[in-house]
N, C-alpha and C positions, 0 to 999 in steps of 0.2 A: 496426596489424596487420590491421584490417578484419574481424576475427572476431567482433566484438561483445563483449558483457559477459556474464559468467557470474554468475548470482545464485542464492544458496541461500536458501530460505524455510523458516521454522520457526514453528509445527509444520506438517508436511505435511498432516495431517488432524487435526481436533479436533471433539469433541462437547461442547457446554456446555448448561447449563440456562437457561431463561428468567430474566432479571434479572441474570445473571452478566456479567462482562466477559471478552472474549477478546483476547489480544494476539498479533499476527503480526509477526515480525521478518524483514527481508530484509537480506542481507549480500552486497555485491559482492566476489567473490573475486579478481578480476584487475585491476580498475580502480577509479577514484574519480570516476565520472561525477557531475557536479553535480546533474543533474535525475533525480529518481526519481518514479514515478507509481504510484498505487494504484488498482486496478480491482475492480469487483464484477461477477460473471457469474452470472446465473440460468440454470438448466438450460433448454436450447433457445433461448437468447438470446445475443446477442453481448456482449462486455465493455463495461462502462460506466465511464468515468473518475470516480473519487470525488474525487481531489485530486492536485495536483502539489506535490512537496516539493523546494525548492532549498536546498542547504546554506547556512546563514547567514541564512535568511529564514523567516518563518512560512509554513506550507502554505497554498495557495490552493485553495478548494473549488469544485466544480461545483454548479450549481443542484440543490437537493434533498438536499445533503449539508452537514454542518457539523462544526466542531471539537468541540463537546460530545459528539456521538454517535460521531465517528470521530477522536479525537485522534491526531496524528502527531508523532513525535519524530524528530530527526535529529542525534544526538550527534556524528557526524563524517561525512565524505563517503562512507564505505563502508557505513554502516548507516542503515537507516530502519525504524521500528516504527510500526505502526498498531494501535490498540485499537478494539474495537467494544463500546460501553458499553450496559448495560441490554438485553441480547439479547432479541429477539422473534422469533416465527416468520418474519416477513418478512425477517429478516436471514440466513436460511438461503440460502447461495450459495457459490460459489467466489470467493475473494479472492486477488489476486496483484499483484505489483509488477513494474515494468520500470524501466530506467535508460537515459539517453542523455547524451552529452557536451554537446550543444547542443539547443535547442528552436527551432522555427520557428513564428511566430504567423501 
């Protein structure tokens, strides 16, 4: 159809205390694209890729990010969740996901 993928993200806004864990869930409403990506964006900066999640495989993380701090689950092709463990001040940012059918290396 060429219209792209519609993704709903929950929660839309959240405030947590230091040391807590926050979980973000993304749901593809119209498709089941295999590749989902998680990003962190600091105010005044561009988005930075945290990890890539391919259904049926473990997430692959970019340098500076890891599974203990940012565990990602992918229970099916339409859903991906990422947690931020042991929240710290430097974790304050916008987090979002994206999805594609294919990836190009």
